[in-house]
TORPA-4810 file (N, C-alpha, C, O; in nm, 3 decimals):
<nodes>
NODE_1_2.441_-2.808_1.070_2.309_-2.877_0.997_2.234_-2.758_0.956_2.112_-2.772_0.941_M
NODE_2_2.280_-2.659_0.938_2.175_-2.536_0.907_2.268_-2.473_0.724_2.205_-2.404_0.643_K
NODE_3_2.400_-2.513_0.702_2.416_-2.490_0.573_2.307_-2.612_0.513_2.232_-2.575_0.423_P
NODE_4_2.295_-2.749_0.557_2.286_-2.829_0.485_2.099_-2.790_0.423_2.044_-2.823_0.318_V
NODE_5_2.074_-2.750_0.483_1.938_-2.702_0.461_1.917_-2.593_0.378_1.850_-2.600_0.275_I
NODE_6_1.966_-2.504_0.415_2.020_-2.406_0.322_2.035_-2.456_0.189_1.949_-2.428_0.105_L
NODE_7_2.129_-2.522_0.159_2.157_-2.601_0.023_2.063_-2.663_-0.037_2.070_-2.685_-0.158_L
NODE_8_1.941_-2.710_0.050_1.853_-2.797_-0.034_1.751_-2.732_-0.097_1.688_-2.759_-0.199_A
NODE_9_1.742_-2.596_0.023_1.603_-2.556_0.007_1.687_-2.426_-0.148_1.606_-2.352_-0.204_T
NODE_10_1.794_-2.421_-0.180_1.845_-2.308_-0.290_1.832_-2.413_-0.400_1.792_-2.386_-0.514_L
NODE_11_1.882_-2.573_-0.344_1.845_-2.672_-0.477_1.736_-2.664_-0.544_1.731_-2.653_-0.666_A
NODE_12_1.652_-2.669_-0.477_1.530_-2.714_-0.494_1.428_-2.566_-0.573_1.328_-2.574_-0.645_L
NODE_13_1.494_-2.455_-0.530_1.445_-2.344_-0.636_1.444_-2.340_-0.722_1.346_-2.308_-0.790_M
NODE_14_1.592_-2.382_-0.777_1.707_-2.351_-0.889_1.622_-2.509_-0.964_1.622_-2.493_-1.086_L
NODE_15_1.587_-2.581_-0.945_1.540_-2.708_-1.073_1.406_-2.685_-1.067_1.348_-2.768_-1.135_I
NODE_16_1.320_-2.595_-1.006_1.200_-2.629_-1.021_1.126_-2.612_-1.188_1.157_-2.562_-1.297_S
NODE_17_1.029_-2.677_-1.136_0.929_-2.689_-1.277_0.841_-2.526_-1.298_0.805_-2.455_-1.205_A
NODE_18_0.823_-2.499_-1.432_0.689_-2.388_-1.436_0.596_-2.407_-1.424_0.573_-2.498_-1.503_P
NODE_19_0.529_-2.388_-1.385_0.406_-2.359_-1.374_0.300_-2.312_-1.461_0.310_-2.191_-1.483_A
NODE_20_0.193_-2.374_-1.523_0.141_-2.322_-1.600_-0.040_-2.300_-1.539_-0.145_-2.364_-1.547_F
NODE_21_0.012_-2.162_-1.476_-0.140_-2.127_-1.393_-0.223_-2.059_-1.458_-0.175_-2.013_-1.562_A
NODE_22_-0.388_-2.019_-1.427_-0.472_-1.981_-1.504_-0.501_-1.873_-1.357_-0.532_-1.885_-1.239_Y
NODE_23_-0.470_-1.771_-1.449_-0.505_-1.637_-1.350_-0.669_-1.604_-1.445_-0.703_-1.583_-1.562_I
NODE_24_-0.733_-1.619_-1.306_-0.899_-1.604_-1.393_-0.942_-1.469_-1.388_-0.893_-1.403_-1.296_D
NODE_25_-1.046_-1.393_-1.487_-1.089_-1.278_-1.445_-1.102_-1.223_-1.314_-1.030_-1.126_-1.293_P
NODE_26_-1.170_-1.258_-1.226_-1.181_-1.201_-1.102_-1.065_-1.149_-0.990_-1.047_-1.066_-0.902_G
NODE_27_-0.998_-1.267_-1.064_-0.816_-1.150_-1.037_-0.763_-1.026_-1.008_-0.703_-0.974_-0.914_T
NODE_28_-0.817_-0.986_-1.150_-0.800_-0.892_-1.260_-0.857_-0.772_-1.146_-0.808_-0.667_-1.104_G
NODE_29_-0.957_-0.829_-1.124_-1.104_-0.698_-1.054_-1.034_-0.716_-0.919_-1.037_-0.617_-0.847_S
NODE_30_-0.993_-0.785_-0.889_-0.964_-0.767_-0.762_-0.812_-0.696_-0.715_-0.760_-0.638_-0.620_F
NODE_31_-0.787_-0.738_-0.832_-0.629_-0.589_-0.809_-0.711_-0.472_-0.854_-0.767_-0.425_-0.755_L
NODE_32_-0.730_-0.430_-0.922_-0.832_-0.345_-0.960_-0.869_-0.219_-0.857_-0.813_-0.112_-0.836_V
NODE_33_-0.981_-0.279_-0.806_-1.059_-0.257_-0.631_-0.929_-0.258_-0.568_-0.902_-0.139_-0.581_Q
NODE_34_-0.814_-0.317_-0.499_-0.693_-0.288_-0.427_-0.647_-0.153_-0.471_-0.660_-0.069_-0.381_G
NODE_35_-0.594_-0.104_-0.588_-0.544_-0.003_-0.658_-0.676_0.128_-0.636_-0.657_0.241_-0.590_I
NODE_36_-0.812_0.067_-0.687_-0.913_0.212_-0.631_-0.873_0.228_-0.529_-0.812_0.332_-0.506_I
NODE_37_-0.899_0.098_-0.394_-0.897_0.167_-0.254_-0.780_0.229_-0.189_-0.771_0.302_-0.090_A
NODE_38_-0.702_0.184_-0.262_-0.566_0.270_-0.188_-0.536_0.494_-0.269_-0.483_0.593_-0.218_V
NODE_39_-0.600_0.471_-0.398_-0.637_0.597_-0.406_-0.684_0.670_-0.329_-0.648_0.773_-0.272_V
NODE_40_-0.836_0.562_-0.330_-0.908_0.700_-0.249_-0.907_0.728_-0.077_-0.952_0.823_-0.013_I
NODE_41_-0.840_0.610_-0.035_-0.787_0.587_0.122_-0.651_0.758_0.090_-0.650_0.872_0.138_G
NODE_42_-0.590_0.710_0.022_-0.481_0.912_-0.020_-0.550_0.973_0.011_-0.546_1.024_0.123_V
NODE_43_-0.666_1.000_-0.091_-0.759_1.088_-0.122_-0.796_1.131_0.044_-0.745_1.233_0.092_G
NODE_44_-0.858_1.072_0.099_-0.925_1.121_0.189_-0.830_1.145_0.275_-0.863_1.245_0.340_V
NODE_45_-0.726_1.104_0.310_-0.639_1.129_0.414_-0.546_1.226_0.386_-0.473_1.278_0.471_T
NODE_46_-0.550_1.262_0.224_-0.450_1.399_0.230_-0.573_1.474_0.262_-0.543_1.559_0.346_G
NODE_47_-0.673_1.478_0.238_-0.794_1.604_0.245_-0.837_1.634_0.410_-0.851_1.744_0.465_K
NODE_48_-0.851_1.521_0.458_-0.857_1.533_0.655_-0.673_1.605_0.706_-0.654_1.612_0.828_L
NODE_49_-0.594_1.637_0.645_-0.471_1.657_0.668_-0.385_1.747_0.618_-0.269_1.777_0.647_Y
NODE_50_-0.491_1.799_0.511_-0.433_1.920_0.431_-0.419_2.050_0.461_-0.340_2.118_0.394_W
NODE_51_-0.503_2.117_0.582_-0.459_2.186_0.639_-0.338_2.177_0.742_-0.274_2.282_0.740_S
NODE_52_-0.290_2.090_0.825_-0.167_2.085_0.862_-0.063_2.057_0.776_0.046_2.037_0.831_K
NODE_53_-0.068_2.046_0.609_0.053_2.002_0.492_0.059_2.130_0.481_0.167_2.185_0.462_I
NODE_54_-0.097_2.223_0.493_-0.072_2.399_0.368_-0.025_2.493_0.517_0.014_2.608_0.532_K
NODE_55_-0.042_2.415_0.583_0.004_2.507_0.726_0.196_2.505_0.741_0.281_2.593_0.752_A
NODE_56_0.197_2.350_0.734_0.341_2.354_0.721_0.445_2.402_0.626_0.548_2.459_0.660_F
NODE_57_0.402_2.370_0.490_0.456_2.474_0.389_0.472_2.574_0.379_0.573_2.610_0.319_L
NODE_58_0.389_2.660_0.425_0.376_2.798_0.424_0.413_2.842_0.540_0.405_2.965_0.534_T
NODE_59_0.438_2.821_0.611_0.517_2.840_0.779_0.398_2.937_0.816_0.430_3.040_0.875_G
NODE_60_0.221_2.910_0.778_0.169_3.018_0.893_0.112_2.929_0.963_0.112_2.811_0.927_K
NODE_61_0.045_2.980_1.093_-0.050_2.891_1.170_-0.137_2.825_1.129_-0.149_2.841_1.008_P
NODE_62_-0.215_2.746_1.177_-0.370_2.689_1.116_-0.481_2.731_1.163_-0.506_2.707_1.280_I
NODE_63_-0.592_2.820_1.066_-0.704_2.878_1.096_-0.780_2.773_1.203_-0.797_2.661_1.154_E
NODE_64_-0.827_2.791_1.337_-0.965_2.735_1.370_-1.108_2.811_1.352_-1.145_2.928_1.366_Q
NODE_65_-1.170_2.686_1.315_-1.291_2.759_1.318_-1.357_2.777_1.434_-1.313_2.709_1.526_D
NODE_66_-1.486_2.875_1.470_-1.500_2.925_1.526_-1.578_2.772_1.627_-1.544_2.712_1.728_E
NODE_67_-1.684_2.763_1.538_-1.718_2.595_1.596_-1.634_2.511_1.687_-1.670_2.427_1.770_D
NODE_68_-1.518_2.549_1.656_-1.422_2.398_1.747_-1.347_2.451_1.893_-1.226_2.464_1.912_D
NODE_69_-1.456_2.476_1.986_-1.434_2.512_2.069_-1.509_2.406_2.159_-1.557_2.433_2.269_D
NODE_70_-1.515_2.239_2.080_-1.555_2.154_2.225_-1.448_2.142_2.324_-1.468_2.082_2.430_E
</nodes>
């Protein structure tokens, strides 16, 4: 029974009609906001872990601040 369902699904995918869909300007701004959020997220994450990344690449130990005695 499963091969029949697979063949029917493939047949329906091959004979599908084109959709003349409309993408409004809000969709474009939504995509731009998503890209900006990803860029800012990567930047903030990089800043948070910059000392660890730098220590890993240079082979030097991480410098501790004197205020980090908690």
